[in-house]
N, C-alpha and C positions, 0 to 999 in steps of 0.2 A: 048640700053645699051651696052656698050663696054665690051668685054670679058677680063678676066684678062691677057691673053697672047697678047692682042693687044697693040702696043706701043702708049703711050699718046702723044698728041700734046704738044709742049713746053709751050704754053700759056693757056692750058686748066687745069681745076681743076681735082683732082683725083676722077673721077666719078666711078671708079671701086670699091672704098672703100664702104663697107657695111654701110648703114645708121643706122643700129641697133648697138647701143652702149652697151658694157657690163656694168654691174652695177658699176664696179670699175671705168671705164672710165667716166661714167655719174657723179659719185661722185667727181672725180677729176675736171671735167669741172664745176660742180656746185660750188665747192670751189673756183676755179679761178674767177668765175663770181660774187661771193658774193660782192666784193668791187666795181663792175662796176655800172655805172649809165646808164639808157636807152639812146642810141644814136639816136634812131629814134622813133617818135611818130606817130601812125596811128590814125587819128581822124575821123570826120564825112564823109570825102570823101572816106574813106575806102582804099582799096589796089589799088592805082593808079600806072601807069608805073613809075612815078617819085619816088614814095616811094620804089618800087621794085629796081630801079636803085640805090637809096641811100643805101639801105640795102646791095645790092651787093657790092658797093664800101666799105662800112664799114666792111663787112666780108673779103674782099680782103686785107684790111689794118690790121685788128685786129684778124681775125679768130674766135673770140668768142665775141658776143655782146648781149646786152639786147635791146628788143623792147617793147615799151609801146603801148598797144592797148586799145582804148577807145570804147568799144562796150559791149553788153550784153554777158553773159557767153558762150552761144552757138556760137555767132558771133565771139568771141575771139578765140575759138578753131578752127572754120573753117577758119578764116582769118590767124591764125598762121600756120595751115597746108598748106593752099594755098601759103603763103609767103615762107615757107620752100621748097615747091616743085618748085616754080619759081626761087629761087636762088640756088637750089641744096644744101641746107643746112639741118641740122638735128636739130629737136627740142630736146633740152637737158632737159628742165624743164619749167613748167608754174607755176607762183605764182601770183594769182589775175590777175591784168591787165598787168603783165610783162611776156614776153616770152624770154627765153634764147635760142639763135641760135648759132650753131657751123658749120663751114665748114673748112675742112683742107686746108692749103695753098697748092698751086701747087708745085709739086716737081721741083727743078731746072733742067733746060735742060743741058744735057751733050754736051759740045762743042768739 
């Protein structure tokens, strides 16, 4: 993990930011996600490298996404946590089979 004083690489995400959201931040993100539809669906194959890559691309483009996970309750929680860890995202909320993920966009590089 990078320390706050270390300079960030221009193409990397803000990995210094705490993954713990305040209740106010979480409420704002949940409100923004309300109108969204799931952009990725995780099915029988589970968490494959292709699924992780697609979620990574979606987070890079949209910052806040919904993911539909077709598994039992315990499986959904563990898949969601694993997915968030692999894409350096934060789980905002879980509702049934839908997971809301957020990852801040990278800061623009100073030229």
